[in-house]
C-alpha positions in Angstrom: -8.4 -9.9 -2.1 -7.4 -8.4 -5.3 -4.5 -8.6 -7.8 -3.1 -5.1 -7.7 -0.5 -3.5 -9.9 1.5 -0.5 -8.5 3.5 1.8 -10.8 5.7 4.2 -9.0 7.8 3.0 -6.1 9.2 6.0 -4.5 9.0 6.3 -0.7 5.2 6.5 -0.5 4.5 3.9 -3.3 6.9 1.5 -1.8 5.3 1.9 1.7 1.9 1.4 0.3 3.0 -1.7 -1.7 4.4 -3.3 1.5 1.2 -2.5 3.3 -1.0 -4.2 0.7 1.2 -7.2 0.6 0.8 -7.5 4.4 -3.1 -7.4 3.8 -2.8 -10.4 1.6 -3.3 -8.8 -1.8 -1.4 -10.2 -4.8 0.8 -7.5 -6.0 2.8 -6.7 -9.2 4.9 -3.6 -9.5 6.9 -1.6 -12.0 9.0 1.4 -11.7 11.1 3.6 -14.1 14.1 3.1 -11.9 14.3 -0.8 -11.6 16.4 -0.7 -8.5 13.6 0.7 -6.3 11.5 -2.4 -7.0 14.0 -4.8 -5.2 12.7 -4.4 -1.6 9.1 -4.8 -2.7 9.8 -7.9 -5.1 11.9 -9.4 -2.2 8.8 -9.1 0.1 6.8 -11.1 -2.5 5.6 -8.9 -5.3 5.8 -9.8 -8.9 7.8 -7.6 -11.3 6.4 -6.3 -14.6 8.6 -5.3 -17.6 6.4 -2.4 -18.6 3.4 -0.3 -17.5 1.3 -2.2 -20.2 2.3 -5.6 -18.8 1.4 -4.3 -15.3 -2.1 -3.6 -16.6 -2.4 -7.0 -18.2 -1.4 -8.8 -14.9 -3.6 -6.8 -12.5 -7.3 -6.3 -11.8 -6.6 -2.8 -10.2 -3.8 -0.6 -11.2 -2.5 2.1 -8.7 -0.1 4.9 -9.7 1.7 7.3 -7.4 4.1 9.5 -9.5 6.0 12.7 -9.2 4.2 15.0 -11.4 2.3 15.6 -14.7 5.4 14.8 -16.7 5.8 11.5 -15.1 2.1 10.6 -15.4 2.5 11.2 -19.1 5.6 9.1 -19.3 4.0 6.1 -17.6 0.5 6.3 -19.1 1.4 7.3 -22.7 3.3 5.6 -25.4 3.1 2.0 -26.8 4.1 0.4 -23.5 2.2 2.8 -21.3 -0.9 2.1 -19.0 -3.4 3.4 -21.5 -2.0 0.8 -24.1 -2.3 -2.2 -21.7 -5.8 -3.2 -22.5 -7.8 -1.7 -19.6 -11.1 -3.3 -20.6 -13.1 -2.2 -17.5 -10.2 -2.4 -15.1 -10.0 0.2 -12.3 -7.1 2.7 -12.3 -6.4 4.6 -9.1 -4.1 7.6 -9.6 -2.6 8.9 -6.2 0.0 11.5 -7.4 -0.2 15.2 -6.2 -1.0 17.1 -9.3 -3.3 20.0 -10.5 -7.0 19.2 -10.7 -6.8 19.7 -14.7 -4.2 16.9 -14.8 -6.5 14.5 -12.9 -9.4 15.4 -15.0 -7.7 15.0 -18.3 -6.3 11.7 -17.3 -9.7 10.4 -16.0 -11.0 11.2 -19.5 -8.1 9.2 -21.3 -8.6 6.3 -19.0 -12.3 6.1 -19.8 -11.4 6.5 -23.6 -9.2 3.5 -23.2 -12.0 1.4 -21.6 -11.0 1.8 -17.9 -12.5 3.1 -14.7 -10.7 6.0 -13.2 -10.4 7.3 -9.7 -8.0 9.8 -8.4 -7.1 9.5 -4.7 -4.1 11.6 -3.5 -3.5 11.1 0.2 -2.6 13.1 3.3 0.2 11.5 5.3 3.7 10.2 4.8 5.6 6.9 4.9 4.8 5.9 8.6 1.0 6.4 8.1 1.3 4.6 4.8 2.8 1.5 6.4 0.2 1.6 9.1 -2.9 2.2 6.9 -3.4 5.6 8.4 -3.6 7.9 5.4 -6.3 10.2 4.6 -7.7 9.4 1.2 -9.2 12.3 -0.9 -10.9 10.6 -3.9 -12.4 12.2 -6.9 -14.4 10.3 -9.6 -17.7 8.5 -10.1 -19.7 6.8 -7.4 -19.1 3.5 -9.2 -15.3 4.0 -9.1 -15.2 5.1 -5.6 -17.3 2.0 -4.5 -15.0 -0.4 -6.4 -11.8 1.1 -5.0 -13.1 1.4 -1.4 -12.1 -1.9 -0.1 -8.5 -1.5 -1.3 -8.2 2.1 -0.1 -9.7 1.5 3.2 -6.7 -0.8 3.9 -4.5 2.1 3.4 -6.5 4.9 4.8 -7.8 5.8 8.4 -10.1 8.2 6.7 -11.4 8.0 3.2 -13.6 10.8 1.7 -15.3 11.0 -1.8 -14.7 14.7 -2.4 -16.5 14.9 -5.7 -15.9 14.3 -9.5 -12.5 14.1 -11.0 -10.3 16.8 -10.0 -12.0 17.4 -6.6 -9.5 15.0 -4.8 -6.6 17.0 -6.2 -8.2 20.3 -5.2 -8.4 19.0 -1.6 -4.9 17.5 -1.5 -3.4 20.9 -2.4 -5.6 22.6 0.1 -4.8 20.3 3.0 -0.9 20.3 2.3 -0.7 24.1 2.2 -1.1 25.0 5.8 1.6 22.4 6.8 4.2 23.9 4.6 3.4 27.4 5.8 3.5 26.1 9.4 7.0 24.7 9.1 8.2 28.3 8.3 6.1 29.7 10.9 7.5 27.5 13.5 10.9 28.2 12.2 10.4 32.0 12.7 9.0 31.3 16.2 12.1 29.4 17.1 14.2 32.4 15.9 12.5 34.4 18.6 13.1 32.0 21.4 16.2 30.1 20.5 18.5 32.5 22.2 17.2 31.2 25.5 19.1 28.0 25.2 16.3 25.7 26.0 16.4 22.0 24.9 14.6 21.9 21.5 12.5 18.9 22.8 11.2 21.0 25.6 10.3 23.8 23.2 8.5 21.5 20.8 6.6 19.9 23.7 5.5 23.3 25.0 4.5 24.4 21.5 2.4 21.3 21.2 0.4 22.2 24.2 -0.4 25.9 23.1 -2.3 27.5 20.4 1.0 27.7 18.5 1.0 24.0 18.1 -0.1 21.8 15.1 -1.2 18.2 14.5 2.3 17.7 13.0 4.0 18.2 16.3 2.3 15.1 17.5 3.5 12.9 14.6 6.9 14.6 13.9 7.7 16.6 16.9 10.7 14.4 17.8 12.2 14.7 14.3 11.7 18.5 14.5 13.4 18.8 17.8 16.3 16.7 16.7 16.7 18.9 13.5 16.6 22.1 15.6 19.5 20.6 17.7 21.4 19.9 14.6 20.8 16.2 14.2 19.3 15.4 10.7 19.7 11.5 11.1 15.9 10.7 10.9 15.0 8.9 7.8 13.6 11.1 5.0 9.9 10.7 4.3 8.8 13.8 2.2 11.8 15.9 1.4 12.1 19.7 1.0 12.3 19.6 -2.9 9.1 17.6 -3.0 7.4 20.2 -0.8 8.7 22.8 -3.2 7.3 21.1 -6.2 3.9 20.8 -4.4 4.0 24.5 -3.5 4.7 25.5 -7.1 1.7 23.3 -8.1 -0.4 25.2 -5.4 0.6 28.6 -7.0 -0.1 27.4 -10.5 -3.7 26.3 -9.5 -4.4 29.5 -7.7 -3.4 31.6 -10.8 -5.7 29.3 -12.8 -8.5 30.2 -10.4 -7.7 34.0 -10.7 -6.4 34.0 -7.1 -3.2 34.8 -5.4 -1.4 33.0 -2.5 1.0 35.6 -1.2 2.1 33.8 1.9 2.8 30.6 -0.1 4.7 32.4 -2.6 7.1 34.0 0.2 7.5 30.7 1.8 8.5 29.0 -1.4 11.2 31.7 -1.9 12.6 30.9 1.5 12.4 27.1 0.7 14.2 27.8 -2.5 16.9 29.4 -0.7 17.1 26.3 1.7 17.4 24.0 -1.3 20.0 25.9 -2.8 22.0 25.7 0.5 21.9 22.0 0.4 18.6 21.2 2.3 16.7 19.9 -0.5 17.0 16.3 0.3 16.2 16.7 4.0 12.8 15.7 5.4 10.2 18.2 5.7 10.4 17.9 9.5 13.8 19.5 9.3 12.7 22.6 7.6 12.0 24.5 10.7 15.7 24.2 11.5 16.7 26.2 8.4 15.6 29.8 9.2 17.1 29.8 12.8 20.3 28.7 11.1 20.2 31.7 8.8 19.5 34.0 11.7 22.4 32.6 13.5 24.6 33.0 10.5 25.4 29.3 10.2 
């Protein structure tokens, strides 16, 4: 077992930290908002005073952060990860960012003496706690081989997608259909909601047709509850985070000289939902927004 450091204890980072502790790894953590470290430290993790100290106390460092600005804040500066004396240590970056961000960071890690691997993941809190994420790695064969024993404890499927940046490209790609499906399902519910059927029955029926999606197997219950007006389920990935990822997808498409017209239109609807107070609700609640607009509520 390795001594692992984790920087970034949002919902996903905390879930992965608890999973690694359960597997017997020694763990040290750091987070920009110290309060978020309390549950993980209470479960047995050590606490670093800075990202640089996190590096010094760890063999492998994992970061899972909000965006490129957060990456710069945690990696740069006199107390950042790059100042911590990497000396051949492995750094696994798991944030959802543009490929160019992942490539630039890998170069900086190498220049600081470390070994870099990006590995954004598909899945949310439940799969993270169960070790059932999908890992999309980008980096050298050597980095992937070294990271594999740790990542296999977090992922039910782990793929080496190519060099640095390839994992980020794949992460944006696999996330996009889900975000569009939530809106497509919302519009479908607008067509049949007037029938007055139980939302759980509707979602069960959709899950057995070509109008279904894998998300209905995992989150169908939460979607049905939201359609019925119950938003009490715990939030995993909220609408505002989906909006951030969609903006990243559009930026990447423009950099590739391409357009994503359906994504752009869907983001506009999600922006409306956020402005209406839905930003903190789980993605599984999103299919309930458009029917509520159609109903005038």
